[in-house]
Structures are given as C-alpha cells and as structure tokens.
C-alpha positions in Angstrom: 104.6 8.2 53.4 104.5 10.1 56.6 101.7 10.3 59.2 100.9 13.8 58.1 100.5 12.7 54.5 98.1 9.9 55.5 96.1 12.4 57.6 95.9 14.7 54.7 94.7 11.9 52.4 92.0 10.8 54.9 90.9 14.4 55.3 90.6 14.9 51.6 88.6 11.7 51.3 86.3 12.6 54.1 85.9 16.1 52.6 85.1 14.7 49.1 82.6 12.3 50.8 81.0 15.1 52.8 80.8 17.2 49.6 79.1 14.4 47.7 76.8 13.6 50.6 75.8 17.3 51.0 75.3 17.6 47.2 73.1 14.5 47.1 71.1 15.7 50.1 70.6 19.0 48.5 69.5 17.4 45.3 67.2 15.0 47.1 65.6 17.8 49.1 65.3 19.9 45.9 63.7 17.0 44.0 61.3 16.3 47.0 60.4 19.9 47.1 59.6 20.1 43.5 57.5 17.0 43.7 55.6 18.5 46.6 55.1 21.7 44.6 53.9 19.6 41.6 51.6 17.6 43.7 50.1 20.8 45.3 49.6 22.2 41.8 48.0 18.9 40.5 45.7 18.9 43.5 44.8 22.5 42.8 44.0 21.7 39.2 42.1 18.7 40.1 40.0 20.7 42.6 39.5 23.4 40.0 38.5 20.9 37.3 36.0 19.2 39.7 34.6 22.7 40.7 34.2 23.7 37.0 32.5 20.4 36.2 30.2 20.9 39.2 29.3 24.4 38.0 28.6 23.0 34.6 26.1 20.5 35.9 24.4 23.2 38.0 24.2 25.6 35.1 22.8 23.0 32.7 20.7 21.0 35.3 17.5 21.5 33.3 19.1 19.6 30.3 21.3 17.2 32.3 19.5 14.1 30.8 20.9 15.0 27.4 24.5 14.8 28.5 25.1 11.4 27.0 24.1 12.8 23.6 26.7 15.7 24.0 29.4 13.0 23.6 28.4 12.7 19.9 27.8 16.4 19.5 31.4 17.4 20.6 32.9 14.6 18.5 31.2 15.5 15.3 30.2 19.3 15.5 32.3 20.8 18.1 32.6 24.1 16.3 28.9 24.5 15.7 26.2 26.3 17.5 23.4 23.9 18.5 19.8 24.5 19.1 20.0 22.8 22.5 22.2 24.8 24.9 23.8 21.9 26.7 25.3 20.7 23.4 27.0 24.1 22.7 28.0 24.5 26.3 29.6 21.1 26.4 31.5 21.7 23.2 33.0 24.8 24.8 34.8 22.7 27.4 38.2 21.1 27.2 38.5 17.4 26.8 39.7 17.1 30.4 36.7 19.1 31.6 34.3 17.0 29.4 35.5 13.8 31.0 35.2 15.1 34.4 31.6 16.3 33.7 30.6 12.9 32.4 32.1 11.2 35.4 30.4 13.5 38.0 27.2 13.1 36.3 27.5 9.3 37.0 27.7 8.2 33.3 30.2 5.5 32.3 30.3 6.3 28.5 33.7 7.1 27.1 34.6 10.3 25.2 34.4 9.4 21.6 37.7 10.0 19.7 38.2 10.2 16.0 35.4 10.2 13.4 36.1 7.0 11.4 33.6 5.2 13.6 30.6 6.8 11.7 31.5 5.0 8.3 32.5 1.9 10.1 29.2 1.8 12.0 27.0 2.5 9.0 28.9 -0.1 7.0 28.1 -2.7 9.7 24.5 -1.6 9.9 24.1 -2.1 6.1 25.6 -5.6 6.5 23.0 -6.4 9.2 20.2 -5.0 7.0 21.2 -7.4 4.4 21.8 -10.3 6.7 18.4 -9.9 8.4 16.6 -9.2 5.1 15.2 -5.9 6.2 14.4 -4.7 2.6 15.4 -1.9 0.3 18.6 0.2 0.8 17.5 3.4 2.7 21.2 4.3 3.5 22.5 4.8 -0.1 25.0 7.6 -0.9 26.5 7.5 2.5 23.2 7.6 4.4 22.6 11.0 3.0 18.9 11.3 4.3 20.0 10.4 7.7 22.6 13.1 7.9 20.5 15.6 6.2 18.1 15.2 9.0 20.8 17.1 11.0 22.4 19.2 8.3 19.2 20.8 7.0 16.4 20.3 9.6 18.2 20.1 13.0 16.0 22.8 14.5 12.7 21.3 13.4 10.6 19.5 16.0 11.0 15.7 15.3 7.3 15.2 14.9 5.0 14.5 11.9 2.3 17.0 11.0 -1.2 16.1 10.4 -0.7 15.6 6.7 1.8 12.9 7.4 0.3 11.3 10.6 -2.5 8.7 11.3 -6.0 9.8 11.9 -7.3 8.2 15.1 -11.1 8.4 15.9 -12.0 8.8 19.5 -15.6 7.6 19.5 -17.8 5.0 17.9 -19.6 7.5 15.8 -16.4 8.8 14.1 -17.2 12.5 14.7 -14.1 13.2 16.9 -10.7 12.5 15.6 -7.2 13.4 16.5 -3.9 12.9 14.5 -0.9 11.1 16.1 2.6 10.3 15.1 2.3 6.7 13.7 5.9 5.7 14.4 4.6 3.5 17.3 3.0 1.1 14.7 6.3 0.9 12.9 8.3 0.2 16.0 5.9 -2.7 16.8 6.2 -4.0 13.2 9.9 -3.9 13.3 10.1 -5.5 16.8 7.7 -8.3 15.6 9.9 -8.8 12.6 13.1 -9.2 14.7 11.4 -11.5 17.1 10.7 -13.9 14.2 14.2 -13.4 12.6 15.7 -14.4 16.0 13.4 -17.3 16.3 11.1 -16.2 19.0 7.6 -17.2 18.3 5.7 -15.2 20.8 2.8 -13.8 19.0 4.5 -11.8 16.4 2.5 -11.0 13.2 3.2 -13.6 10.6 3.1 -11.1 7.6 6.2 -9.3 9.0 8.5 -11.8 7.6 7.0 -11.7 4.1 7.2 -7.9 3.9 10.5 -6.4 5.0 10.4 -3.4 7.3 12.3 -1.0 5.0 9.9 -1.7 2.2 7.0 -1.5 4.6 7.8 2.1 5.8 8.9 3.2 2.4 5.7 2.2 0.6 3.3 3.0 3.5 4.7 6.6 3.9 5.1 6.9 0.1 8.6 8.2 0.7 9.5 8.1 -3.0 7.6 11.4 -3.5 7.6 12.8 0.0 9.0 16.1 1.2 12.7 15.6 2.1 12.2 16.3 5.8 9.6 13.6 5.8 12.1 11.2 4.2 14.8 12.1 6.7 12.3 11.6 9.5 11.6 8.0 8.5 15.1 7.1 7.5 16.3 8.3 11.1 13.4 6.4 12.6 14.3 3.2 10.6 18.1 3.5 11.7 17.2 3.9 15.3 14.7 1.1 15.5 16.9 -1.3 13.7 19.9 -0.5 16.0 17.8 -0.7 19.1 16.6 -4.2 18.1 20.1 -5.3 17.3 21.5 -3.9 20.4 19.2 -5.3 22.9 19.7 -8.8 21.3 23.5 -8.7 20.8 24.3 -6.7 24.0 21.7 -7.7 26.6 24.0 -6.2 29.4 25.6 -3.5 27.3 26.9 -0.1 28.5 24.0 1.8 27.2 21.5 0.3 29.8 23.6 1.9 32.6 23.6 5.3 30.8 20.1 5.8 29.7 18.0 8.9 30.9 14.6 10.4 30.6 15.8 12.7 27.8 13.1 13.0 25.2 13.7 13.7 21.4 12.2 17.1 20.6 14.2 18.1 17.5 15.9 16.3 14.5 19.1 17.4 16.2 18.2 15.3 19.4 17.2 12.3 17.2 20.5 12.5 15.2 22.6 12.5 18.3 20.7 9.9 20.2 20.7 7.5 17.2 24.4 7.9 16.6 25.2 7.1 20.2 23.2 3.9 19.9 24.9 3.2 16.6 28.4 3.8 18.2 27.8 1.6 21.2 26.3 -1.2 18.9 28.9 -1.5 16.4 32.0 0.2 17.8 32.3 0.5 21.6 30.7 -2.8 22.6 32.5 -4.7 19.8 35.9 -3.6 20.9 36.5 -1.5 17.7 37.3 1.6 19.9 40.3 -0.1 21.4 
C-alpha cells in the first residue's frame, strides 16, 4: 500500500468522523433547542394556568369558603347547573385548573376521582351504625332520602319551618315565643351517645345509651308520616352528625381539620356536598381507599 493510499484512507476516516461529529452536534443542538422551546411553552402554560386560577378566586371571592365542597360537586354533578354560583363555575374548569385553584386557595384536599367511593362510604357508614348500635336503618334503598335531599330539594333553604321546629319561650310569663331549628339538641344527644360508646364518662346523659339516636330522631320528629323534605332534612342531619363524631374520634389529626372554612350551610345542596366531603374523608381518603 502506497503512502498516497494511506493518506486517502486517513482522510476518509477523518471525513467520516467529522461528518458523524457534525451530525451529532446538529442533533444535540436541535434537541436542546426543542427542549428549550418545550420548557418555554410549559412555563407559559403554567403562568397562564396560575393566572386563570387567580382570576377564578377573585371572581368567586364572596363564596371562596365553599371551595372544598366544589370538589364533591364536580365529581358527582359536573354537568348540572347549581344554585350556588361557585359550584357551577368550578365545574366549568378543566381538571388541571381545578387542581391549581384548590392549591392557590391553600387547601390540601385532593380532587376526587371516580364515583365508586359513594357506595363504599355508605356501606362503611351502615357498618358503623350497626357496630355502635345507633338504631333503625335510615339509609335503606341506597340512602334514598339522603340523595333526594339534593335531587328534589337542592334549592330549598336547609332550615325547618315553624311547624317542624321547637317553640322556645323568651320570658317567664310564656307570652313571648320564637321558633328555632331543634337540630342542636339532636347534635348534643348524638355526641353524648358517642361519648358513652367510646367509654368517656364525662357527664353524658345516661338515657342516650338506652335509646339509639336514629330511633330518637325518627320518633321525636314523627318521620314515618312527615313530608318528604322533612325526612330528607333529618336523614342528612343524622348522616352528617354520625360521620362528624366518627371522624373526630378515628382521625383526630385528619386532613379535614386543615381544610375547614367558615362556609355556612344555606341550602340542601350545601348540606349534601358538605356531608359527602366528610363522608369521603372519613371512610375513603383517610383510610387509604383512594390510593
């Protein structure tokens, strides 16, 4: 092999190496450029999402305390118009925007996925009602009266009228009276009952143990012949109070305590979503069933 041939081979090898190197450099530069463009686009989308979430919170600032309940509204009734504006507005948002809104608002609740949790939670609730001997089954037929509270009466004020409330006299001569929603007495009755069930003898009424709470409210309010909206009212009240008592005893440091607001229940719709959120966190989220 002559020197010229060797030189030609070396030149060929160097040329090939240079071609490969240049091709690799071009590919690397192109890939880097594409990544930079992708990051710029991601940053732009992130800023846009943050801005849209910010605007949502501004536009709905007067109902911001109801945001945690929106999580249930969008999970179960995304395609419906609600009586409370923030529920409907939240349902219009994309899942990504919903997550960002909740994050910016300072809440740590997850966006609920799937709907199987409703039946699972009510099944676990019924197990607890039996375990703690809370009385008659008020959740028969798939908790129909609980759900009818939303399906048929969602826009009604969640408040008893004078015919179904307790008369309270304001003076000793009994000449001045007012009517109040008597759910407070039931809340205390149920709380006393759970104190005794969990072995806390701290002044609870002894008769609570001998008269289960479900029977107490059913008979006291004559729910066997009451109007349906009244039955729905007390079934929803019963579910919420039972779940609250169980949650604070089983999850004393649970996620709900970091996500509570001053939101006030004003309609059956509000009560429905608030109670379901407590139900979800009591039997699904905190128990790890959501994973």
